[in-house]
Each structure stands twice: as C-alpha cells, then as structure tokens.
mmCIF file of the N, C-alpha and C atoms, coordinates in Angstrom:
data_MODEL
# 
_entry.id   MODEL 
# 
loop_
_atom_site.group_PDB 
_atom_site.id 
_atom_site.type_symbol 
_atom_site.label_atom_id 
_atom_site.label_alt_id 
_atom_site.label_comp_id 
_atom_site.label_asym_id 
_atom_site.label_entity_id 
_atom_site.label_seq_id 
_atom_site.pdbx_PDB_ins_code 
_atom_site.Cartn_x 
_atom_site.Cartn_y 
_atom_site.Cartn_z 
_atom_site.occupancy 
_atom_site.B_iso_or_equiv 
_atom_site.pdbx_formal_charge 
_atom_site.auth_seq_id 
_atom_site.auth_comp_id 
_atom_site.auth_asym_id 
_atom_site.auth_atom_id 
_atom_site.pdbx_PDB_model_num 
ATOM 1   N N  . MET A 1 1  ? 115.172 90.516  125.756 1.00 0.00 ? 1  MET A N  1 
ATOM 2   C CA . MET A 1 1  ? 113.754 90.845  125.825 1.00 0.00 ? 1  MET A CA 1 
ATOM 3   C C  . MET A 1 1  ? 112.967 89.537  125.919 1.00 0.00 ? 1  MET A C  1 
ATOM 4   N N  . ALA A 1 2  ? 112.111 89.446  126.896 1.00 0.00 ? 2  ALA A N  1 
ATOM 5   C CA . ALA A 1 2  ? 111.280 88.259  127.071 1.00 0.00 ? 2  ALA A CA 1 
ATOM 6   C C  . ALA A 1 2  ? 110.144 88.246  126.059 1.00 0.00 ? 2  ALA A C  1 
ATOM 7   N N  . THR A 1 3  ? 109.780 87.077  125.644 1.00 0.00 ? 3  THR A N  1 
ATOM 8   C CA . THR A 1 3  ? 108.650 86.932  124.728 1.00 0.00 ? 3  THR A CA 1 
ATOM 9   C C  . THR A 1 3  ? 107.413 86.597  125.540 1.00 0.00 ? 3  THR A C  1 
ATOM 10  N N  . LYS A 1 4  ? 106.376 87.378  125.367 1.00 0.00 ? 4  LYS A N  1 
ATOM 11  C CA . LYS A 1 4  ? 105.104 87.172  126.062 1.00 0.00 ? 4  LYS A CA 1 
ATOM 12  C C  . LYS A 1 4  ? 104.080 86.619  125.090 1.00 0.00 ? 4  LYS A C  1 
ATOM 13  N N  . SER A 1 5  ? 103.054 86.030  125.627 1.00 0.00 ? 5  SER A N  1 
ATOM 14  C CA . SER A 1 5  ? 101.978 85.469  124.823 1.00 0.00 ? 5  SER A CA 1 
ATOM 15  C C  . SER A 1 5  ? 100.740 86.357  124.950 1.00 0.00 ? 5  SER A C  1 
ATOM 16  N N  . LEU A 1 6  ? 100.012 86.495  123.838 1.00 0.00 ? 6  LEU A N  1 
ATOM 17  C CA . LEU A 1 6  ? 98.801  87.312  123.820 1.00 0.00 ? 6  LEU A CA 1 
ATOM 18  C C  . LEU A 1 6  ? 97.736  86.543  123.062 1.00 0.00 ? 6  LEU A C  1 
ATOM 19  N N  . SER A 1 7  ? 96.580  86.444  123.634 1.00 0.00 ? 7  SER A N  1 
ATOM 20  C CA . SER A 1 7  ? 95.465  85.758  122.989 1.00 0.00 ? 7  SER A CA 1 
ATOM 21  C C  . SER A 1 7  ? 94.483  86.806  122.480 1.00 0.00 ? 7  SER A C  1 
ATOM 22  N N  . ILE A 1 8  ? 94.015  86.632  121.232 1.00 0.00 ? 8  ILE A N  1 
ATOM 23  C CA . ILE A 1 8  ? 93.037  87.577  120.679 1.00 0.00 ? 8  ILE A CA 1 
ATOM 24  C C  . ILE A 1 8  ? 91.832  86.818  120.147 1.00 0.00 ? 8  ILE A C  1 
ATOM 25  N N  . ARG A 1 9  ? 90.732  87.522  120.063 1.00 0.00 ? 9  ARG A N  1 
ATOM 26  C CA . ARG A 1 9  ? 89.532  86.985  119.410 1.00 0.00 ? 9  ARG A CA 1 
ATOM 27  C C  . ARG A 1 9  ? 89.459  87.614  118.033 1.00 0.00 ? 9  ARG A C  1 
ATOM 28  N N  . ILE A 1 10 ? 89.241  86.805  117.020 1.00 0.00 ? 10 ILE A N  1 
ATOM 29  C CA . ILE A 1 10 ? 89.200  87.302  115.651 1.00 0.00 ? 10 ILE A CA 1 
ATOM 30  C C  . ILE A 1 10 ? 88.162  86.498  114.882 1.00 0.00 ? 10 ILE A C  1 
ATOM 31  N N  . ASP A 1 11 ? 87.350  87.176  114.086 1.00 0.00 ? 11 ASP A N  1 
ATOM 32  C CA . ASP A 1 11 ? 86.327  86.422  113.361 1.00 0.00 ? 11 ASP A CA 1 
ATOM 33  C C  . ASP A 1 11 ? 86.983  85.590  112.256 1.00 0.00 ? 11 ASP A C  1 
ATOM 34  N N  . GLU A 1 12 ? 86.305  84.561  111.849 1.00 0.00 ? 12 GLU A N  1 
ATOM 35  C CA . GLU A 1 12 ? 86.859  83.565  110.934 1.00 0.00 ? 12 GLU A CA 1 
ATOM 36  C C  . GLU A 1 12 ? 87.273  84.180  109.592 1.00 0.00 ? 12 GLU A C  1 
ATOM 37  N N  . GLU A 1 13 ? 86.456  85.062  109.050 1.00 0.00 ? 13 GLU A N  1 
ATOM 38  C CA . GLU A 1 13 ? 86.775  85.659  107.755 1.00 0.00 ? 13 GLU A CA 1 
ATOM 39  C C  . GLU A 1 13 ? 88.056  86.496  107.833 1.00 0.00 ? 13 GLU A C  1 
ATOM 40  N N  . MET A 1 14 ? 88.196  87.281  108.890 1.00 0.00 ? 14 MET A N  1 
ATOM 41  C CA . MET A 1 14 ? 89.391  88.092  109.047 1.00 0.00 ? 14 MET A CA 1 
ATOM 42  C C  . MET A 1 14 ? 90.628  87.207  109.223 1.00 0.00 ? 14 MET A C  1 
ATOM 43  N N  . LEU A 1 15 ? 90.498  86.147  109.982 1.00 0.00 ? 15 LEU A N  1 
ATOM 44  C CA . LEU A 1 15 ? 91.614  85.214  110.172 1.00 0.00 ? 15 LEU A CA 1 
ATOM 45  C C  . LEU A 1 15 ? 92.005  84.557  108.848 1.00 0.00 ? 15 LEU A C  1 
ATOM 46  N N  . ASP A 1 16 ? 91.020  84.149  108.080 1.00 0.00 ? 16 ASP A N  1 
ATOM 47  C CA . ASP A 1 16 ? 91.305  83.558  106.761 1.00 0.00 ? 16 ASP A CA 1 
ATOM 48  C C  . ASP A 1 16 ? 92.052  84.551  105.875 1.00 0.00 ? 16 ASP A C  1 
ATOM 49  N N  . LYS A 1 17 ? 91.628  85.804  105.883 1.00 0.00 ? 17 LYS A N  1 
ATOM 50  C CA . LYS A 1 17 ? 92.287  86.826  105.076 1.00 0.00 ? 17 LYS A CA 1 
ATOM 51  C C  . LYS A 1 17 ? 93.704  87.093  105.574 1.00 0.00 ? 17 LYS A C  1 
ATOM 52  N N  . LEU A 1 18 ? 93.875  87.089  106.887 1.00 0.00 ? 18 LEU A N  1 
ATOM 53  C CA . LEU A 1 18 ? 95.214  87.252  107.459 1.00 0.00 ? 18 LEU A CA 1 
ATOM 54  C C  . LEU A 1 18 ? 96.144  86.150  106.960 1.00 0.00 ? 18 LEU A C  1 
ATOM 55  N N  . HIS A 1 19 ? 95.652  84.932  106.932 1.00 0.00 ? 19 HIS A N  1 
ATOM 56  C CA . HIS A 1 19 ? 96.474  83.806  106.453 1.00 0.00 ? 19 HIS A CA 1 
ATOM 57  C C  . HIS A 1 19 ? 96.841  83.972  104.982 1.00 0.00 ? 19 HIS A C  1 
ATOM 58  N N  . VAL A 1 20 ? 95.929  84.490  104.175 1.00 0.00 ? 20 VAL A N  1 
ATOM 59  C CA . VAL A 1 20 ? 96.230  84.731  102.757 1.00 0.00 ? 20 VAL A CA 1 
ATOM 60  C C  . VAL A 1 20 ? 97.350  85.759  102.634 1.00 0.00 ? 20 VAL A C  1 
ATOM 61  N N  . VAL A 1 21 ? 97.243  86.866  103.362 1.00 0.00 ? 21 VAL A N  1 
ATOM 62  C CA . VAL A 1 21 ? 98.273  87.911  103.309 1.00 0.00 ? 21 VAL A CA 1 
ATOM 63  C C  . VAL A 1 21 ? 99.606  87.362  103.815 1.00 0.00 ? 21 VAL A C  1 
ATOM 64  N N  . ALA A 1 22 ? 99.587  86.657  104.932 1.00 0.00 ? 22 ALA A N  1 
ATOM 65  C CA . ALA A 1 22 ? 100.821 86.098  105.498 1.00 0.00 ? 22 ALA A CA 1 
ATOM 66  C C  . ALA A 1 22 ? 101.467 85.111  104.523 1.00 0.00 ? 22 ALA A C  1 
ATOM 67  N N  . ASP A 1 23 ? 100.666 84.240  103.925 1.00 0.00 ? 23 ASP A N  1 
ATOM 68  C CA . ASP A 1 23 ? 101.204 83.285  102.943 1.00 0.00 ? 23 ASP A CA 1 
ATOM 69  C C  . ASP A 1 23 ? 101.832 84.020  101.768 1.00 0.00 ? 23 ASP A C  1 
ATOM 70  N N  . TYR A 1 24 ? 101.176 85.048  101.287 1.00 0.00 ? 24 TYR A N  1 
ATOM 71  C CA . TYR A 1 24 ? 101.692 85.832  100.169 1.00 0.00 ? 24 TYR A CA 1 
ATOM 72  C C  . TYR A 1 24 ? 103.048 86.442  100.517 1.00 0.00 ? 24 TYR A C  1 
ATOM 73  N N  . GLU A 1 25 ? 103.191 86.909  101.753 1.00 0.00 ? 25 GLU A N  1 
ATOM 74  C CA . GLU A 1 25 ? 104.428 87.530  102.217 1.00 0.00 ? 25 GLU A CA 1 
ATOM 75  C C  . GLU A 1 25 ? 105.471 86.498  102.652 1.00 0.00 ? 25 GLU A C  1 
ATOM 76  N N  . GLY A 1 26 ? 105.094 85.212  102.648 1.00 0.00 ? 26 GLY A N  1 
ATOM 77  C CA . GLY A 1 26 ? 106.026 84.156  103.053 1.00 0.00 ? 26 GLY A CA 1 
ATOM 78  C C  . GLY A 1 26 ? 106.253 84.103  104.553 1.00 0.00 ? 26 GLY A C  1 
ATOM 79  N N  . ARG A 1 27 ? 105.226 84.453  105.295 1.00 0.00 ? 27 ARG A N  1 
ATOM 80  C CA . ARG A 1 27 ? 105.330 84.494  106.755 1.00 0.00 ? 27 ARG A CA 1 
ATOM 81  C C  . ARG A 1 27 ? 104.229 83.660  107.398 1.00 0.00 ? 27 ARG A C  1 
ATOM 82  N N  . SER A 1 28 ? 104.423 83.369  108.665 1.00 0.00 ? 28 SER A N  1 
ATOM 83  C CA . SER A 1 28 ? 103.350 82.776  109.457 1.00 0.00 ? 28 SER A CA 1 
ATOM 84  C C  . SER A 1 28 ? 102.381 83.895  109.830 1.00 0.00 ? 28 SER A C  1 
ATOM 85  N N  . ALA A 1 29 ? 101.189 83.517  110.239 1.00 0.00 ? 29 ALA A N  1 
ATOM 86  C CA . ALA A 1 29 ? 100.214 84.514  110.695 1.00 0.00 ? 29 ALA A CA 1 
ATOM 87  C C  . ALA A 1 29 ? 100.766 85.268  111.902 1.00 0.00 ? 29 ALA A C  1 
ATOM 88  N N  . ASN A 1 30 ? 101.442 84.575  112.799 1.00 0.00 ? 30 ASN A N  1 
ATOM 89  C CA . ASN A 1 30 ? 102.024 85.221  113.973 1.00 0.00 ? 30 ASN A CA 1 
ATOM 90  C C  . ASN A 1 30 ? 103.050 86.278  113.567 1.00 0.00 ? 30 ASN A C  1 
ATOM 91  N N  . SER A 1 31 ? 103.954 85.925  112.648 1.00 0.00 ? 31 SER A N  1 
ATOM 92  C CA . SER A 1 31 ? 104.959 86.881  112.187 1.00 0.00 ? 31 SER A CA 1 
ATOM 93  C C  . SER A 1 31 ? 104.303 88.080  111.499 1.00 0.00 ? 31 SER A C  1 
ATOM 94  N N  . GLN A 1 32 ? 103.271 87.823  110.734 1.00 0.00 ? 32 GLN A N  1 
ATOM 95  C CA . GLN A 1 32 ? 102.568 88.915  110.045 1.00 0.00 ? 32 GLN A CA 1 
ATOM 96  C C  . GLN A 1 32 ? 101.945 89.868  111.058 1.00 0.00 ? 32 GLN A C  1 
ATOM 97  N N  . ILE A 1 33 ? 101.338 89.339  112.096 1.00 0.00 ? 33 ILE A N  1 
ATOM 98  C CA . ILE A 1 33 ? 100.739 90.175  113.143 1.00 0.00 ? 33 ILE A CA 1 
ATOM 99  C C  . ILE A 1 33 ? 101.807 91.014  113.828 1.00 0.00 ? 33 ILE A C  1 
ATOM 100 N N  . LEU A 1 34 ? 102.964 90.412  114.127 1.00 0.00 ? 34 LEU A N  1 
ATOM 101 C CA . LEU A 1 34 ? 104.042 91.160  114.777 1.00 0.00 ? 34 LEU A CA 1 
ATOM 102 C C  . LEU A 1 34 ? 104.530 92.302  113.895 1.00 0.00 ? 34 LEU A C  1 
ATOM 103 N N  . ILE A 1 35 ? 104.623 92.085  112.604 1.00 0.00 ? 35 ILE A N  1 
ATOM 104 C CA . ILE A 1 35 ? 105.038 93.141  111.687 1.00 0.00 ? 35 ILE A CA 1 
ATOM 105 C C  . ILE A 1 35 ? 103.998 94.252  111.651 1.00 0.00 ? 35 ILE A C  1 
ATOM 106 N N  . LEU A 1 36 ? 102.724 93.891  111.619 1.00 0.00 ? 36 LEU A N  1 
ATOM 107 C CA . LEU A 1 36 ? 101.666 94.902  111.626 1.00 0.00 ? 36 LEU A CA 1 
ATOM 108 C C  . LEU A 1 36 ? 101.696 95.730  112.914 1.00 0.00 ? 36 LEU A C  1 
ATOM 109 N N  . ILE A 1 37 ? 101.924 95.071  114.037 1.00 0.00 ? 37 ILE A N  1 
ATOM 110 C CA . ILE A 1 37 ? 102.005 95.782  115.317 1.00 0.00 ? 37 ILE A CA 1 
ATOM 111 C C  . ILE A 1 37 ? 103.223 96.700  115.332 1.00 0.00 ? 37 ILE A C  1 
ATOM 112 N N  . ARG A 1 38 ? 104.377 96.190  114.881 1.00 0.00 ? 38 ARG A N  1 
ATOM 113 C CA . ARG A 1 38 ? 105.595 97.000  114.829 1.00 0.00 ? 38 ARG A CA 1 
ATOM 114 C C  . ARG A 1 38 ? 105.379 98.233  113.963 1.00 0.00 ? 38 ARG A C  1 
ATOM 115 N N  . ASP A 1 39 ? 104.785 98.045  112.780 1.00 0.00 ? 39 ASP A N  1 
ATOM 116 C CA . ASP A 1 39 ? 104.538 99.166  111.878 1.00 0.00 ? 39 ASP A CA 1 
ATOM 117 C C  . ASP A 1 39 ? 103.595 100.191 112.498 1.00 0.00 ? 39 ASP A C  1 
ATOM 118 N N  . CYS A 1 40 ? 102.595 99.717  113.197 1.00 0.00 ? 40 CYS A N  1 
ATOM 119 C CA . CYS A 1 40 ? 101.641 100.611 113.866 1.00 0.00 ? 40 CYS A CA 1 
ATOM 120 C C  . CYS A 1 40 ? 102.346 101.440 114.943 1.00 0.00 ? 40 CYS A C  1 
ATOM 121 N N  . ILE A 1 41 ? 103.202 100.797 115.730 1.00 0.00 ? 41 ILE A N  1 
ATOM 122 C CA . ILE A 1 41 ? 103.931 101.506 116.785 1.00 0.00 ? 41 ILE A CA 1 
ATOM 123 C C  . ILE A 1 41 ? 104.887 102.526 116.179 1.00 0.00 ? 41 ILE A C  1 
ATOM 124 N N  . GLU A 1 42 ? 105.612 102.143 115.122 1.00 0.00 ? 42 GLU A N  1 
ATOM 125 C CA . GLU A 1 42 ? 106.523 103.077 114.457 1.00 0.00 ? 42 GLU A CA 1 
ATOM 126 C C  . GLU A 1 42 ? 105.772 104.284 113.922 1.00 0.00 ? 42 GLU A C  1 
ATOM 127 N N  . GLN A 1 43 ? 104.617 104.059 113.327 1.00 0.00 ? 43 GLN A N  1 
ATOM 128 C CA . GLN A 1 43 ? 103.810 105.160 112.791 1.00 0.00 ? 43 GLN A CA 1 
ATOM 129 C C  . GLN A 1 43 ? 103.339 106.078 113.925 1.00 0.00 ? 43 GLN A C  1 
ATOM 130 N N  . TYR A 1 44 ? 102.880 105.488 115.014 1.00 0.00 ? 44 TYR A N  1 
ATOM 131 C CA . TYR A 1 44 ? 102.427 106.272 116.165 1.00 0.00 ? 44 TYR A CA 1 
ATOM 132 C C  . TYR A 1 44 ? 103.578 107.116 116.716 1.00 0.00 ? 44 TYR A C  1 
ATOM 133 N N  . GLU A 1 45 ? 104.750 106.476 116.905 1.00 0.00 ? 45 GLU A N  1 
ATOM 134 C CA . GLU A 1 45 ? 105.889 107.185 117.485 1.00 0.00 ? 45 GLU A CA 1 
ATOM 135 C C  . GLU A 1 45 ? 106.419 108.280 116.561 1.00 0.00 ? 45 GLU A C  1 
ATOM 136 N N  . SER A 1 46 ? 106.325 108.080 115.251 1.00 0.00 ? 46 SER A N  1 
ATOM 137 C CA . SER A 1 46 ? 106.792 109.128 114.343 1.00 0.00 ? 46 SER A CA 1 
ATOM 138 C C  . SER A 1 46 ? 105.893 110.359 114.427 1.00 0.00 ? 46 SER A C  1 
ATOM 139 N N  . LYS A 1 47 ? 104.661 110.159 114.799 1.00 0.00 ? 47 LYS A N  1 
ATOM 140 C CA . LYS A 1 47 ? 103.723 111.278 114.921 1.00 0.00 ? 47 LYS A CA 1 
ATOM 141 C C  . LYS A 1 47 ? 103.719 111.891 116.321 1.00 0.00 ? 47 LYS A C  1 
ATOM 142 N N  . HIS A 1 48 ? 103.838 111.028 117.354 1.00 0.00 ? 48 HIS A N  1 
ATOM 143 C CA . HIS A 1 48 ? 103.654 111.482 118.736 1.00 0.00 ? 48 HIS A CA 1 
ATOM 144 C C  . HIS A 1 48 ? 104.910 111.417 119.598 1.00 0.00 ? 48 HIS A C  1 
ATOM 145 N N  . GLY A 1 49 ? 105.990 110.883 119.070 1.00 0.00 ? 49 GLY A N  1 
ATOM 146 C CA . GLY A 1 49 ? 107.207 110.722 119.862 1.00 0.00 ? 49 GLY A CA 1 
ATOM 147 C C  . GLY A 1 49 ? 107.301 109.332 120.470 1.00 0.00 ? 49 GLY A C  1 
ATOM 148 N N  . GLU A 1 50 ? 108.486 109.028 120.976 1.00 0.00 ? 50 GLU A N  1 
ATOM 149 C CA . GLU A 1 50 ? 108.750 107.703 121.513 1.00 0.00 ? 50 GLU A CA 1 
ATOM 150 C C  . GLU A 1 50 ? 107.818 107.371 122.680 1.00 0.00 ? 50 GLU A C  1 
ATOM 151 N N  . ILE A 1 51 ? 107.328 106.154 122.695 1.00 0.00 ? 51 ILE A N  1 
ATOM 152 C CA . ILE A 1 51 ? 106.503 105.669 123.791 1.00 0.00 ? 51 ILE A CA 1 
ATOM 153 C C  . ILE A 1 51 ? 107.429 105.202 124.905 1.00 0.00 ? 51 ILE A C  1 
ATOM 154 N N  . LYS A 1 52 ? 107.272 105.773 126.073 1.00 0.00 ? 52 LYS A N  1 
ATOM 155 C CA . LYS A 1 52 ? 108.085 105.380 127.243 1.00 0.00 ? 52 LYS A CA 1 
ATOM 156 C C  . LYS A 1 52 ? 107.323 104.289 127.995 1.00 0.00 ? 52 LYS A C  1 
ATOM 157 N N  . THR A 1 53 ? 107.973 103.153 128.207 1.00 0.00 ? 53 THR A N  1 
ATOM 158 C CA . THR A 1 53 ? 107.307 102.050 128.892 1.00 0.00 ? 53 THR A CA 1 
ATOM 159 C C  . THR A 1 53 ? 107.881 101.768 130.268 1.00 0.00 ? 53 THR A C  1 
ATOM 160 N N  . GLY A 1 54 ? 109.034 102.334 130.612 1.00 0.00 ? 54 GLY A N  1 
ATOM 161 C CA . GLY A 1 54 ? 109.672 102.024 131.880 1.00 0.00 ? 54 GLY A CA 1 
ATOM 162 C C  . GLY A 1 54 ? 110.472 100.749 131.836 1.00 0.00 ? 54 GLY A C  1 
ATOM 163 N N  . LYS A 1 55 ? 110.489 100.069 130.691 1.00 0.00 ? 55 LYS A N  1 
ATOM 164 C CA . LYS A 1 55 ? 111.216 98.805  130.548 1.00 0.00 ? 55 LYS A CA 1 
ATOM 165 C C  . LYS A 1 55 ? 112.627 99.022  129.999 1.00 0.00 ? 55 LYS A C  1 
ATOM 166 N N  . ARG A 1 56 ? 112.959 100.255 129.609 1.00 0.00 ? 56 ARG A N  1 
ATOM 167 C CA . ARG A 1 56 ? 114.297 100.521 129.035 1.00 0.00 ? 56 ARG A CA 1 
ATOM 168 C C  . ARG A 1 56 ? 115.134 101.346 129.958 1.00 0.00 ? 56 ARG A C  1 
# 
C-alpha cells in the first residue's frame, strides 16, 4: 500500500490539544490522526458495511 500525503488546515488551539492527546498516548500527532481516521472508518463500516474503493 502506497503512503500518500494529505495537508489539512487546523486552528492553533485544536492542534495544541491534539498534541497533548498524542503525547499522552505516546504517539506523534500524525500517528494519532491516523488512529482517529482508522477508528472513524471502522465505526462507519460497522454501521453501513464495507466501503468499496476499487483499490482491492
């Protein structure tokens, strides 16, 4: 699986809070975001079924 880059805009306070949560969990902010995205997708798929992307 190729790794892609994604740029987001985030306000300073939210970014600061993200860093606090990531530090608490022993992760980088990037790793924390990936976990949040993974969890969101898993939750969506458990409710609506597997997301078909055409990449598999």
